[in-house]
C-alpha positions as CSV (number, residue, x, y, z in Angstrom):
1,M,7.1,73.1,11.1
2,L,8.9,71.1,14.6
3,Q,5.4,69.4,13.9
4,N,5.9,67.8,10.9
5,Y,9.3,67.3,11.3
6,L,8.8,65.6,14.6
7,G,6.2,63.6,12.8
8,V,8.7,62.0,9.8
9,V,11.6,61.4,12.8
10,E,8.5,59.0,14.3
11,R,7.6,57.7,11.0
12,L,11.3,57.2,10.4
13,L,11.7,55.6,13.5
14,L,8.5,53.5,13.2
15,L,9.8,51.7,9.8
16,Q,13.6,51.1,11.0
17,K,11.9,49.1,14.4
18,K,9.9,46.8,12.1
19,I,13.1,46.2,9.0
20,V,14.6,45.7,12.8
21,V,11.5,42.7,13.9
22,K,11.9,41.4,10.1
23,D,15.7,41.1,10.0
24,M,15.4,39.1,13.9
25,R,12.7,37.4,12.9
26,N,13.8,33.4,12.4
27,K,14.1,32.1,9.2
28,K,11.1,29.3,8.4
29,I,13.2,25.3,7.7
30,A,11.3,22.3,6.6
31,I,13.1,19.6,7.4
32,I,11.7,16.4,5.4
33,G,12.9,12.8,4.9
34,T,13.4,11.3,8.0
35,A,10.3,9.2,10.0
36,G,9.9,12.1,12.3
37,I,10.9,12.9,15.6
38,P,11.0,12.8,18.3
39,A,13.8,10.3,16.9
40,R,13.0,6.2,17.3
41,Y,14.3,5.0,13.6
42,G,17.6,5.9,13.0
43,G,20.6,8.9,11.9
44,F,18.3,11.0,10.3
45,E,16.0,11.0,12.7
46,T,18.6,11.6,15.4
47,L,19.9,13.7,13.0
48,A,16.8,15.9,12.9
49,E,16.7,15.4,16.9
50,H,19.9,17.4,17.8
51,L,19.7,20.0,15.2
52,T,16.2,21.2,16.1
53,R,17.3,20.9,19.9
54,L,20.7,22.9,18.8
55,L,19.5,25.2,16.4
56,G,16.0,25.9,17.5
57,E,16.1,29.6,18.8
58,K,17.4,30.4,15.0
59,F,15.1,29.0,13.9
60,D,12.1,27.6,13.0
61,F,11.8,24.7,11.9
62,T,9.2,22.3,10.8
63,V,9.4,19.2,11.1
64,Y,7.6,15.8,8.3
65,C,6.7,12.8,10.2
66,S,5.0,9.6,9.4
67,R,2.1,8.7,10.6
68,K,2.7,4.9,11.0
69,N,5.7,5.0,12.8
70,Y,3.5,8.0,15.9
71,E,0.8,6.4,17.7
72,Q,1.1,9.8,19.8
73,K,0.6,13.3,17.3
74,L,2.2,15.7,19.0
75,S,1.7,19.7,18.0
76,S,5.6,20.6,18.7
77,H,9.0,18.5,19.8
78,N,12.0,20.8,20.8
79,N,10.8,23.7,19.5
80,A,9.6,22.6,15.9
81,Q,6.2,22.2,14.4
82,L,5.4,18.9,13.5
83,V,3.1,18.1,10.1
84,Y,1.8,14.6,10.3
85,L,2.4,13.0,6.7
86,P,-0.3,9.6,6.3
87,F,2.2,7.5,4.0
88,G,5.1,6.0,4.4
89,S,8.3,7.2,5.0
90,N,11.1,4.5,4.0
91,G,10.3,1.8,0.8
92,K,7.9,3.4,-2.2
93,Q,6.2,5.2,-0.1
94,S,8.8,7.5,1.0
95,V,8.2,9.1,-2.6
96,L,5.1,10.3,-2.1
97,Y,6.0,10.9,1.8
98,D,9.1,13.8,0.1
99,A,6.9,14.7,-2.9
100,C,4.0,16.0,-0.2
101,A,6.1,17.4,2.3
102,M,8.8,19.9,-0.5
103,F,5.2,20.7,-2.4
104,H,3.7,21.7,1.4
105,A,6.9,23.4,2.8
106,L,6.1,26.1,-1.2
107,F,3.5,27.6,0.7
108,Y,6.1,28.9,3.9
109,A,10.0,27.5,4.0
110,E,12.6,30.0,3.7
111,A,14.5,26.9,2.8
112,M,14.3,23.0,2.5
113,L,15.8,20.2,4.3
114,V,16.3,17.9,2.3
115,L,17.4,14.2,4.2
116,G,18.0,11.2,1.6
117,V,17.3,10.8,-2.7
118,S,13.6,9.3,-2.3
119,G,12.2,12.5,-3.8
120,G,15.0,13.5,-5.9
121,L,12.1,13.2,-9.2
122,F,10.4,16.4,-7.7
123,I,13.3,19.0,-6.9
124,P,13.5,20.3,-10.3
125,L,10.2,21.1,-10.1
126,V,10.7,22.4,-6.7
127,R,13.3,24.2,-7.1
128,L,11.9,26.4,-10.3
129,L,8.6,27.1,-7.7
130,F,10.6,27.8,-4.7
131,R,12.7,30.9,-4.0
132,G,14.7,29.4,-1.0
133,K,17.4,27.4,-0.7
134,I,17.3,23.0,-1.5
135,I,19.7,21.1,0.7
136,V,20.0,17.1,0.0
137,N,21.7,15.4,2.3
138,I,22.3,12.6,-0.4
139,D,23.5,10.1,3.0
140,G,25.2,6.9,1.4
141,L,24.6,5.1,-2.0
142,E,21.0,3.9,-1.7
143,W,20.2,2.1,-5.2
144,K,23.3,-0.3,-4.2
145,R,21.8,-1.5,-1.4
146,D,20.4,-5.3,-2.6
147,K,17.3,-5.2,-0.8
148,W,16.2,-3.3,-3.9
149,R,14.6,-4.7,-7.7
150,W,16.9,-3.6,-10.8
151,Y,13.8,-0.8,-10.9
152,A,13.7,0.3,-8.2
153,K,17.7,0.9,-8.1
154,W,17.5,2.7,-11.2
155,Y,14.8,5.3,-9.8
156,L,17.0,6.0,-6.8
157,R,20.1,6.4,-9.2
158,L,18.2,8.6,-11.6
159,S,16.7,10.6,-8.1
160,E,20.2,10.6,-6.7
161,A,21.6,12.5,-9.7
162,L,18.5,15.3,-10.4
163,A,18.7,15.9,-6.3
164,V,22.9,16.5,-6.7
165,Y,21.9,19.0,-10.6
166,F,19.5,20.6,-9.0
167,S,20.5,21.5,-5.0
168,N,21.8,24.3,-4.4
169,I,23.7,22.6,-1.8
170,I,24.2,18.6,-1.5
171,I,25.9,17.3,2.0
172,A,28.0,14.0,2.2
173,D,28.6,12.7,5.6
174,H,30.7,11.3,5.0
175,P,34.5,11.7,2.7
176,I,34.1,9.1,0.4
177,I,30.7,10.2,-0.2
178,Q,31.9,13.5,-1.2
179,D,34.7,12.0,-3.8
180,Y,31.5,9.8,-5.4
181,V,29.8,13.0,-5.8
182,K,32.7,15.1,-7.2
183,Q,33.7,11.9,-10.0
184,I,30.7,11.0,-10.9
185,Y,28.5,14.5,-11.3
186,N,31.6,17.1,-11.1
187,K,29.7,18.7,-8.6
188,E,31.8,20.2,-5.1
189,S,29.7,19.0,-1.4
190,E,30.3,19.8,2.0
191,Y,31.4,17.0,4.4
192,V,28.8,17.1,7.7
193,A,29.2,13.8,9.7
194,Y,27.0,13.0,12.6
195,G,27.3,13.0,16.4
196,A,28.2,11.0,19.1
197,D,28.6,12.9,22.3
198,H,24.9,11.8,23.0
199,V,25.1,8.6,24.5
200,V,26.9,7.9,28.2
201,K,28.6,4.9,29.3
202,R,26.3,3.3,31.8
203,P,26.1,-0.1,33.2
204,L,23.8,-2.6,33.1
205,S,20.2,-1.8,35.3
206,E,19.2,-4.3,37.9
207,E,15.6,-3.6,35.5
208,L,17.0,-4.7,32.5
209,L,18.6,-7.8,34.2
210,K,16.3,-9.0,35.3
211,Q,14.8,-9.1,31.6
212,Y,17.3,-9.8,30.3
213,P,19.0,-12.5,32.4
214,F,21.8,-13.2,29.6
215,L,23.5,-10.1,30.3
216,K,25.4,-11.2,33.3
217,Q,27.5,-13.4,30.8
218,P,29.7,-11.8,28.2
219,Y,27.9,-11.0,25.2
220,A,28.7,-9.6,21.6
221,L,26.3,-7.2,20.2
222,S,24.2,-5.6,17.1
223,V,22.2,-3.2,17.0
224,C,21.3,-2.3,12.9
225,R,18.0,-3.1,10.4
226,I,17.8,-6.4,9.5
227,E,19.3,-6.1,6.0
228,P,21.1,-7.9,3.8
229,E,23.6,-4.9,2.8
230,N,24.7,-4.8,6.9
231,N,25.3,-8.7,6.6
232,V,23.4,-9.7,9.4
233,H,23.6,-13.3,7.5
234,V,27.2,-13.8,7.2
235,I,27.2,-11.9,10.7
236,M,24.5,-15.0,12.6
237,D,27.0,-17.5,10.7
238,A,29.7,-16.7,12.3
239,M,28.3,-16.1,16.0
240,T,25.9,-19.0,16.0
241,R,29.0,-21.7,15.7
242,L,31.0,-19.5,18.4
243,G,28.2,-21.3,21.4
244,M,30.7,-20.4,24.0
245,M,29.4,-15.9,24.3
246,N,25.9,-15.2,23.7
247,F,25.3,-12.9,20.7
248,V,22.6,-10.3,20.5
249,V,20.8,-8.7,18.0
250,I,18.8,-5.4,18.5
251,G,16.7,-4.8,15.3
252,N,13.7,-5.2,12.7
253,W,13.2,-9.0,12.9
254,T,9.7,-8.8,11.7
255,A,10.2,-5.8,8.3
256,S,10.7,-7.5,5.2
257,Q,11.2,-11.7,4.1
258,Y,14.8,-12.2,4.5
259,A,15.0,-10.6,8.5
260,R,12.0,-13.2,9.4
261,D,14.2,-16.0,7.6
262,L,17.6,-15.6,9.3
263,K,15.2,-15.8,12.8
264,D,13.7,-18.8,12.0
265,Q,17.2,-20.0,11.6
266,C,18.5,-18.9,14.2
267,L,16.0,-19.7,16.6
268,R,17.4,-22.9,17.3
269,Y,21.2,-21.6,18.6
270,K,20.8,-20.6,22.5
271,N,23.5,-17.9,22.0
272,V,22.3,-16.0,20.2
273,H,19.3,-13.6,21.8
274,M,16.8,-11.5,18.8
275,L,15.5,-8.5,19.8
276,D,13.1,-6.2,18.8
277,S,14.2,-2.5,17.8
278,I,14.7,-0.5,20.7
279,Y,14.3,3.6,20.4
280,D,15.8,4.1,24.3
281,Q,18.4,5.6,24.0
282,T,19.5,5.6,28.1
283,I,18.7,1.4,27.0
284,L,21.2,1.1,24.1
285,D,24.2,3.5,26.1
286,Q,23.8,0.3,28.6
287,F,23.7,-2.9,26.2
288,R,26.6,-0.9,24.2
289,S,28.5,-0.2,27.1
290,N,28.1,-3.6,28.8
291,C,29.2,-5.3,25.6
292,V,32.6,-7.4,25.5
293,A,33.3,-6.7,21.4
294,Y,30.6,-4.5,18.7
295,I,30.3,-6.0,15.3
296,H,29.0,-3.2,12.8
297,G,27.8,-5.7,8.8
298,H,27.3,-2.4,7.2
299,S,28.4,-2.4,3.9
300,A,26.6,-0.1,2.5
301,G,26.7,3.7,2.9
302,G,28.1,6.7,4.9
303,T,29.4,7.6,8.2
304,N,27.0,5.1,9.7
305,P,25.6,6.3,13.6
306,S,25.3,3.1,14.8
307,L,29.4,2.8,14.1
308,V,29.6,6.0,15.7
309,E,28.0,5.5,18.7
310,A,29.9,2.1,19.0
311,I,32.9,3.3,19.1
312,A,32.2,6.9,21.7
313,L,31.5,4.0,24.1
314,S,34.8,2.0,23.1
315,P,33.9,-1.4,23.5
316,P,36.6,-3.4,21.3
317,T,34.2,-3.2,17.3
318,L,34.7,-5.7,14.5
319,A,33.5,-4.2,11.1
320,Y,33.3,-4.9,8.1
321,K,36.0,-3.9,5.9
322,V,35.2,-1.4,3.7
323,G,36.0,2.2,3.3
324,Y,33.4,4.0,4.9
325,N,33.9,1.9,7.8
326,Q,37.8,2.2,8.1
327,S,37.3,5.7,7.7
328,V,35.6,6.0,10.4
329,A,36.2,3.1,13.3
330,Q,40.2,3.8,11.5
331,N,42.2,1.1,14.3
332,A,39.5,1.6,16.6
333,A,38.2,-2.0,14.7
334,K,39.5,-4.9,13.4
335,Y,38.3,-6.2,9.9
336,F,36.3,-8.8,8.9
337,L,35.0,-10.0,5.2
338,T,34.0,-13.4,5.5
339,A,31.8,-15.3,8.5
340,S,34.9,-18.1,9.2
341,E,37.1,-14.4,9.6
342,L,35.6,-13.3,12.2
343,Y,34.8,-16.7,13.7
344,L,38.8,-16.6,14.9
345,I,38.1,-12.6,15.6
346,A,35.3,-13.4,18.5
347,Q,36.7,-16.8,19.5
348,S,40.0,-14.6,20.0
349,M,38.1,-12.4,22.4
350,R,37.1,-12.6,25.8
351,S,35.5,-10.5,28.9
352,E,39.2,-8.7,29.7
353,T,39.6,-7.8,26.3
354,S,41.2,-4.2,26.7
355,R,41.9,-2.9,22.8
356,E,43.6,1.0,22.0
357,L,41.4,2.3,21.1
358,I,41.4,6.3,18.5
359,C,39.8,8.8,20.4
360,Q,36.3,10.6,19.4
361,P,37.1,12.8,16.4
362,N,35.6,16.5,17.1
363,N,33.8,16.4,14.0
364,Y,32.0,13.8,15.5
365,Q,30.0,15.9,18.4
366,W,26.3,17.6,17.6
367,G,27.8,20.7,18.2
368,V,30.2,21.4,15.5
369,V,27.2,19.8,13.2
370,A,25.1,22.1,14.4
371,E,27.4,24.7,13.4
372,A,28.2,23.5,10.0
373,Y,24.2,23.1,9.5
374,L,23.6,26.8,10.5
375,R,26.4,28.1,8.6
376,L,25.2,26.1,5.3
377,I,21.6,27.4,5.7
378,K,22.5,30.7,6.6
379,N,25.4,31.3,3.6
């Protein structure tokens, strides 16, 4: 009798141990919609980088990456598994890219974090097949961007609507986006911004000054994708007239006809320096930390990471006058709408310019952002 009793107790303890082990197993989370990590492209990639870094011990992440963006293929990064897909993560191919990632994640994931709405057309079907949670960060209003033709805008708006209606949780990175989701779709969304506390104020290194000797003189700076909705043509119009100040633009100058044409038009201006995209955060910190003005021309989207990073390093900021930028920068920026307005503001600036800047809000810290995503995934 005693042996039988001890045998039952032993089996119960073993069963309890198995249950505890199962409960403590990390949830499997798929991050979909980025170009991949290590981050070397934009805001979503930086978000994925910091989520996997800060929450890598709490979740088993799988991040989908585009083979086209990485010559060196890693099996893991920040404890996250990396899966490479043979499609581009932007443009037309982003639809297939996101769709393939979502259907692959069906076989193992317990939650999907979908960044952007390119694959929104497939979310209703995924929702039918998937027992886990679908969390969608809809980014900005992608369908409003000037670079898209009418049929692309139509698709993106449909994709946005399906993503909003059929996801379990919607994330808006800006209060204006949150209001838009409520007004247009009558849906509640969670506001989660981006972090900027990864940037560090740094002096210009001797190596960087040797490579770019024009940095020894006062310079204004823009870091952006060379696209119409970022008003690069407006900024260039103003700054090419301002021969007394160097202007540095870091961006993807070969990615579109718009970018190539603009570069050809401005090559003759000696004060304008057009550099290809730089992804090294240390180098970007140096550029931003030492400019006499940071010029931000984005007119679409929500909380733009490049603006948040610039404000965190406290250079005088000149931003395109749109609600998204005004809400983020507040009194840390002066605003313009036209090339003439920007020219007048920039003309009045000197290297010794000092301005009262707002403090970096708490919600622009990666720890706060990670805690918000942790809550949404676990809720």
